[in-house]
N, C-alpha and C positions, 0 to 999 in steps of 0.2 A: 504494499499500498505506501502510497507517495504521501512524502509529508514536504511540509511548507516549510521556509525557512527565510529569514530577513537578515538583512546586512545595514548596521547601521554604527554610529559611534558607538564605542565602549565608554558607558559611563564609569564613574570612579568606583561608584558601589560596585560594578560587576567585576572590578580586577582581579579580586579572589576566587571568583569561579572560573575563569580564565588559565588559571593556573594548569592545571592539567593540559590542559591544549598547548603550553609553552613547554610543556616537561617532554612534548615528543621531539624537540627542539633540543633542550638543554635539560636531560634526565634528573640531575643531580640538584637543581633550581629549588632554592626553597621558596615558599611563603613571602617572606620578608625582603629576600633577593628582587621577586618577581615583583611587589610590590612598589621596591626601588625605581627598579626598570621601569614598568607601567606610569610611575608619578612623574618620568622624565619626556613620557609623551602626552603626558593627561593633562599637564599643568595650565592652568588659566591665563590665557592670552601666551602660549608656546606657538610654535611655529610646528608644531606635527599633532599627532594623536594614534588613537589605533580603531581601527575599524571590526566589528565581530562580526562574523556570521554564526546567527543564532537558529536553531531548528524552534519546530512549534512547539516541541517537548520542552522547551528552555533552555536545553543544553548550546554551549558554546561548540561548533564542529571547526571553526578555524577562525583566522583571525590576520590581519598584519598592522604592524606600527610604521609609521610616516613621518616624513621630514620635508620640509620646503625649505628652499635655500635659493640663493640667485649667484649664476655666474655669469658677470655682466648684465647683459639686458634677458638675458633667458631664465624664467622663473623652472627649476627641476623639482620634481617631486620625487625623494627616495625612499624606497623603501627598503630597511634593514633586515625587518624580519616577515616572514611571509608562510603563514602554517594551514595545512588544509588537513584533516583527519576521519577516519570512517570507514566503516567496512565495504561499504558500497557507495554511499555517497559522496565521497572524498572527492570525486572528480566533478559534480556538479557544486560543490561547496567551493572547489578551488576556482573553476571557471567564472562561478557568479564574483568570488572575490579579485579575481583579475578584471574582469570586468569592471566592477565597483573601484578598482585603483586606477582605470584610464577616466572611468566619469571623477572621480575625487580630482586629476588631474586639470580636467577641463574648468573646474568647477572652481577651483582654486589659481587659476589662470597660469596653467603651467604646462609648456610646450615640450619636456622633457620628462620620461619617467625611467628612473635608475631603480632597478631589483638586485639586491645583493643576492648572489645565488648562494653563498655560505649560509646564509640565511633563510632559507626556503627547506621547507620540509612537506611533504606531500605524501602520507602515511595512508594505506590503503592496501585491498588484496586484487583490486583490478590492477591487472597486468600492465605494465609499463607505462604507469602514472607516474611521471617524474613531473620536475619544474622543468628542464628542459625543454621537453615534450611538450608541455602545456605553454608554456610564454612563447616557444617557437611558431606552434600552430597561432596563436594570437597577434604574430606581428612583430614580436623583439628579436632584435639581434643581438648575439654576445659579442662584448668587449670586454677582455679578461675574466674577471669572475662575478660580471654582472649581466643583466639581461636588459636592453634600453629600447625603448621604444619613443617616436616621436609623435605626439600628440595635438590635434587640433583646441588650443585653448579659446577661452571665450563661453564656456557653457552658460547660461544663464540662467539656469533652475537651481531647484534645491537638491534635488537628486536622489535625498535619502530620506526613509530608507528604501533600499531595493528589496524587491520581495519576489520568490520564487518557490519553484518545485522540485525536491530532490525524488 
């Protein structure tokens, strides 16, 4: 039976709930360590954030952390952490998150997206589901240890939450 999901900014009050997802990338991370990392991205007035993919059952199945920076006149959305987990729905979760990155980049006026491959985990039982395949299919090119994509800036709508079905 299909389940629905929503991709939206992670609230500070949900940060603890995301620890099991983060532990797929950093197995030994403690709750206090994750709170410190999340606080860096979730600080008020900061240049970044955390987007979470939450299933209709209330469980967080994926997330990505991001920062916005400027390189000259070009605004860049950098994603140092991208995690999607699930037995059979990680493909849908990861694709929704990747689409969410593009949407967020346009909303924030960024023309380039850089996803750090070292911070990517797509954990699933689905065969051949990996970050390189996912981002390659979505138009990203590999530059060193990153996936890079140019996006059209200037999206005017709010864009979140994004809803879908797994």
